[in-house]
Backbone bond lengths (Angstrom), bond angles and torsions (degrees), N, CA, C in turn:
res aa  C-N    CA-C-N  psi(-1)  N-CA   C-N-CA  omega(-1)  CA-C   N-CA-C  phi
1 M - - - 1.447 - - 1.522 110.66 -
2 K 1.315 117.33 -23.62 1.459 120.24 -177.46 1.522 112.80 -74.77
3 H 1.326 117.19 -23.14 1.458 119.25 -177.48 1.529 112.74 -84.78
4 H 1.313 117.38 -28.04 1.466 121.96 -177.72 1.529 110.37 -135.19
5 P 1.324 118.31 67.31 1.469 119.16 -175.19 1.529 113.67 -65.78
6 V 1.315 117.93 -33.47 1.470 119.47 -178.93 1.528 110.01 -68.95
7 L 1.315 116.39 -41.00 1.465 120.19 176.87 1.521 110.53 -60.70
8 W 1.328 117.42 -45.30 1.466 121.07 179.42 1.522 111.67 -65.33
9 F 1.332 116.60 -34.49 1.466 119.46 176.33 1.523 109.98 -60.04
10 Y 1.330 117.12 -47.38 1.457 120.48 -179.34 1.525 112.18 -67.81
11 V 1.312 118.05 -38.88 1.463 121.16 179.19 1.531 110.38 -64.76
12 L 1.318 117.14 -46.50 1.465 120.14 179.08 1.528 111.71 -65.30
13 T 1.314 116.96 -40.71 1.459 120.34 178.38 1.520 110.62 -61.54
14 F 1.327 116.45 -46.46 1.462 120.85 178.81 1.523 110.91 -60.80
15 A 1.326 117.37 -43.37 1.460 121.25 -179.38 1.532 111.22 -63.99
16 F 1.327 117.26 -44.76 1.464 120.19 179.26 1.527 111.42 -66.18
17 L 1.326 116.85 -37.28 1.461 119.89 178.18 1.517 111.03 -61.85
18 W 1.323 117.11 -48.09 1.454 119.87 -178.48 1.513 112.38 -71.70
19 F 1.326 118.01 -29.31 1.457 119.93 175.80 1.528 110.22 -63.58
20 G 1.313 116.91 -32.36 1.463 120.99 177.55 1.513 113.58 -82.63
21 W 1.329 117.37 -35.19 1.460 120.73 -175.89 1.519 114.05 -86.49
22 L 1.318 118.62 -29.76 1.459 121.15 -174.19 1.531 113.63 -59.07
23 P 1.329 120.62 -44.76 1.474 118.83 176.84 1.530 112.78 -62.56
24 M 1.325 117.39 -34.99 1.468 120.08 178.19 1.523 110.74 -66.41
25 V 1.319 116.68 -44.01 1.463 120.83 179.84 1.521 110.38 -65.59
26 A 1.322 117.13 -45.84 1.462 120.82 -179.76 1.528 111.29 -63.61
27 G 1.313 117.11 -40.44 1.458 120.43 178.68 1.517 112.93 -67.16
28 S 1.318 117.40 -36.87 1.462 120.43 -179.70 1.523 111.99 -72.25
29 Q 1.327 117.36 -23.95 1.460 121.01 179.05 1.527 112.48 -93.02
30 G 1.310 117.91 -0.84 1.445 122.04 178.63 1.525 113.74 78.99
31 I 1.331 117.09 15.19 1.456 121.24 -179.37 1.526 110.49 -75.34
32 T 1.295 117.50 -36.93 1.458 122.06 178.94 1.531 109.22 -106.78
33 P 1.311 117.97 156.08 1.462 119.72 -179.73 1.527 113.53 -78.60
34 F 1.318 117.50 1.37 1.455 120.79 -177.14 1.517 110.67 -89.69
35 K 1.277 115.98 146.90 1.456 121.93 176.96 1.525 109.36 -88.50
36 P 1.332 118.76 150.19 1.462 121.48 -178.00 1.533 116.19 -55.34
37 P 1.321 121.92 -34.69 1.475 117.64 179.94 1.531 113.77 -61.60
38 L 1.328 117.77 -26.03 1.460 119.52 179.28 1.527 111.72 -67.73
39 F 1.301 116.79 -24.69 1.458 120.95 -176.02 1.521 113.34 -99.57
40 Q 1.311 118.45 5.82 1.460 119.94 -177.17 1.519 112.54 -64.55
41 V 1.310 117.56 -25.37 1.464 120.31 176.26 1.525 110.12 -64.75
42 L 1.337 117.07 -34.84 1.459 120.43 178.85 1.523 112.71 -67.22
43 L 1.323 118.44 -15.03 1.460 120.29 177.49 1.524 112.07 -71.67
44 L 1.310 117.24 -12.53 1.459 119.91 173.83 1.525 110.85 -70.27
45 L 1.321 116.95 -31.89 1.459 120.65 -179.38 1.525 112.38 -63.03
46 P 1.342 120.71 -47.47 1.460 118.25 176.62 1.531 113.25 -62.76
47 A 1.316 116.19 -27.44 1.464 118.99 179.98 1.525 112.10 -70.16
48 V 1.321 117.04 -33.59 1.462 120.74 -177.61 1.521 113.12 -108.31
49 A 1.335 117.17 6.31 1.471 121.34 -176.22 1.529 113.49 -55.92
50 P 1.333 120.43 -45.82 1.464 118.75 179.16 1.533 112.94 -62.75
51 A 1.306 116.89 -37.99 1.464 119.55 179.43 1.525 111.35 -68.21
52 V 1.322 117.32 -41.61 1.464 121.07 179.10 1.522 110.25 -64.71
53 A 1.330 117.01 -43.51 1.460 120.89 178.76 1.526 110.86 -63.05
54 A 1.322 116.95 -40.35 1.466 120.13 179.02 1.525 111.42 -64.64
55 V 1.312 117.37 -40.27 1.465 120.80 178.81 1.525 110.31 -65.13
56 I 1.324 117.73 -42.41 1.462 121.19 -179.97 1.522 110.81 -64.45
57 V 1.322 117.31 -48.59 1.472 120.64 -178.85 1.529 110.68 -63.90
58 T 1.312 117.43 -41.27 1.468 120.51 178.68 1.518 111.21 -65.33
59 A 1.324 117.58 -42.68 1.450 120.94 -179.94 1.533 111.61 -62.99
60 V 1.325 116.30 -41.36 1.460 119.71 179.58 1.521 110.33 -68.35
61 N 1.304 117.74 -41.62 1.473 120.97 -178.12 1.529 112.35 -71.46
62 E 1.311 117.57 -29.78 1.451 120.49 179.65 1.521 112.29 -87.09
63 G 1.318 116.47 -9.27 1.458 120.22 176.04 1.508 115.50 86.48
64 T 1.314 118.03 17.84 1.464 119.33 179.96 1.521 112.09 -89.52
65 V 1.315 117.03 -7.97 1.473 120.20 178.53 1.510 108.43 -113.81
């Protein structure tokens, strides 16, 4: 992660975004037995995904993790 921090920032951001959106998409298409209101809490993750990814990449690069 120290050699390509920008790449890792984008990879982590993308992963966190889809981790938050995938249950909503699956629920809206009837793939999962859950209804979309149950997953609305997960919509907070895509909202803060860039900030979380930046904190993780910075912490790893600065040596605090």
